[in-house]
ROGU-404592 format. One record per residue (C-alpha): residue number from 1; residue in three letters; x, y, z. Coordinates in pm, 1 decimal, padded with zeros to 6 digits. Each point is the difference from the previous one (the first is absolute). Example, Ala and Ser with C-alpha at 12.3 -4.5 7.8 and 13.67 -1.06 7.14 Angstrom:
2
+-----+-----+----------+----------+----------+
|   n | res |       xx |       yy |       zz |
+-----+-----+----------+----------+----------+
|   1 | ala |  01230.0 | -00450.0 |  00780.0 |
|   2 | ser |  00137.0 |  00344.0 | -00066.0 |
+-----+-----+----------+----------+----------+
***
This chain:
65
+-----+-----+----------+----------+----------+
|   n | res |       xx |       yy |       zz |
+-----+-----+----------+----------+----------+
|   1 | phe |  02845.6 |  03112.5 |  09394.7 |
|   2 | gly |  00060.4 | -00234.5 |  00289.7 |
|   3 | tyr | -00213.7 |  00192.4 |  00245.2 |
|   4 | ile | -00301.8 |  00007.7 | -00229.1 |
|   5 | lys |  00020.1 | -00372.8 | -00062.1 |
|   6 | leu |  00041.9 | -00054.1 |  00372.7 |
|   7 | ala | -00315.0 |  00196.6 |  00075.3 |
|   8 | val | -00208.2 | -00193.3 | -00249.5 |
|   9 | ala |  00132.6 | -00336.3 |  00115.2 |
|  10 | leu | -00067.0 |  00087.2 |  00361.3 |
|  11 | lys | -00352.6 |  00118.6 | -00075.7 |
|  12 | glu | -00093.9 | -00307.1 | -00201.7 |
|  13 | asn |  00149.0 | -00256.6 |  00238.7 |
|  14 | thr | -00103.7 |  00150.1 |  00331.7 |
|  15 | tyr | -00202.5 | -00171.7 |  00268.6 |
|  16 | asn |  00037.6 |  00286.4 |  00244.1 |
|  17 | gln | -00184.5 |  00331.3 | -00019.6 |
|  18 | thr |  00299.4 |  00195.6 |  00128.9 |
|  19 | lys |  00229.6 | -00133.1 | -00271.4 |
|  20 | glu | -00262.5 |  00076.3 | -00264.1 |
|  21 | thr | -00029.2 |  00356.4 |  00126.9 |
|  22 | leu |  00377.0 |  00042.3 | -00016.8 |
|  23 | ala | -00000.1 | -00122.7 | -00358.6 |
|  24 | ile | -00273.0 |  00242.1 | -00105.3 |
|  25 | tyr |  00175.6 |  00284.3 |  00182.6 |
|  26 | leu |  00326.9 | -00081.8 | -00173.9 |
|  27 | val | -00164.7 |  00003.1 | -00342.7 |
|  28 | leu | -00161.2 |  00335.9 |  00077.2 |
|  29 | ile |  00335.4 |  00145.0 |  00105.7 |
|  30 | ile |  00163.7 | -00118.3 | -00321.0 |
|  31 | glu | -00283.6 |  00140.5 | -00212.1 |
|  32 | lys |  00020.6 |  00334.6 |  00177.6 |
|  33 | gln |  00372.7 |  00024.2 | -00065.3 |
|  34 | thr |  00003.6 | -00142.9 | -00354.2 |
|  35 | ser | -00306.2 |  00080.0 | -00206.1 |
|  36 | gln |  00094.7 | -00248.8 | -00271.4 |
|  37 | phe | -00102.4 | -00298.4 |  00215.5 |
|  38 | thr | -00378.5 |  00016.2 | -00004.7 |
|  39 | asn | -00108.0 | -00318.9 | -00177.3 |
|  40 | his | -00081.2 | -00244.8 |  00278.3 |
|  41 | ala | -00112.6 | -00268.6 | -00242.0 |
|  42 | ala |  00337.7 |  00002.7 | -00171.9 |
|  43 | met |  00187.2 | -00016.0 |  00330.2 |
|  44 | lys | -00208.4 | -00296.6 |  00117.8 |
|  45 | thr |  00109.2 | -00206.0 | -00299.3 |
|  46 | glu |  00352.9 | -00001.8 |  00140.9 |
|  47 | ser |  00092.3 | -00320.6 |  00177.3 |
|  48 | tyr |  00224.5 |  00054.8 |  00297.9 |
|  49 | gln |  00069.5 | -00257.9 |  00267.5 |
|  50 | leu |  00134.4 |  00110.2 |  00336.3 |
|  51 | thr | -00005.5 | -00146.3 |  00346.4 |
|  52 | tyr | -00144.9 |  00206.3 |  00282.3 |
|  53 | gln |  00349.8 |  00057.4 |  00138.3 |
|  54 | gln |  00117.5 |  00141.9 | -00332.3 |
|  55 | met | -00305.2 |  00226.9 | -00014.2 |
|  56 | thr |  00076.5 |  00130.8 |  00345.2 |
|  57 | leu |  00359.2 |  00073.2 | -00100.1 |
|  58 | gln | -00116.0 |  00188.4 | -00308.2 |
|  59 | phe | -00247.2 |  00207.7 |  00199.1 |
|  60 | ser |  00270.7 |  00096.2 |  00245.6 |
|  61 | tyr |  00185.4 |  00189.0 | -00273.4 |
|  62 | ile | -00293.7 |  00221.4 | -00098.3 |
|  63 | asp | -00012.7 |  00354.5 |  00132.3 |
|  64 | ile | -00363.6 |  00111.0 |  00011.8 |
|  65 | gly |  00079.4 |  00333.7 |  00159.7 |
+-----+-----+----------+----------+----------+
***
């Protein structure tokens, strides 16, 4: 569930509107593809620390096509 945790961490720690939009978009993509992940409150309880560089690397592996 690395991508889901990444999205939540990015959304909650963002100071940039573009990064926040990417996080929301990523969560929506995951929810569209896997209907079992719909409880945002539960996902937000996950603690996940990443640097911005690590977030960028993770995003680069996601195919949103």
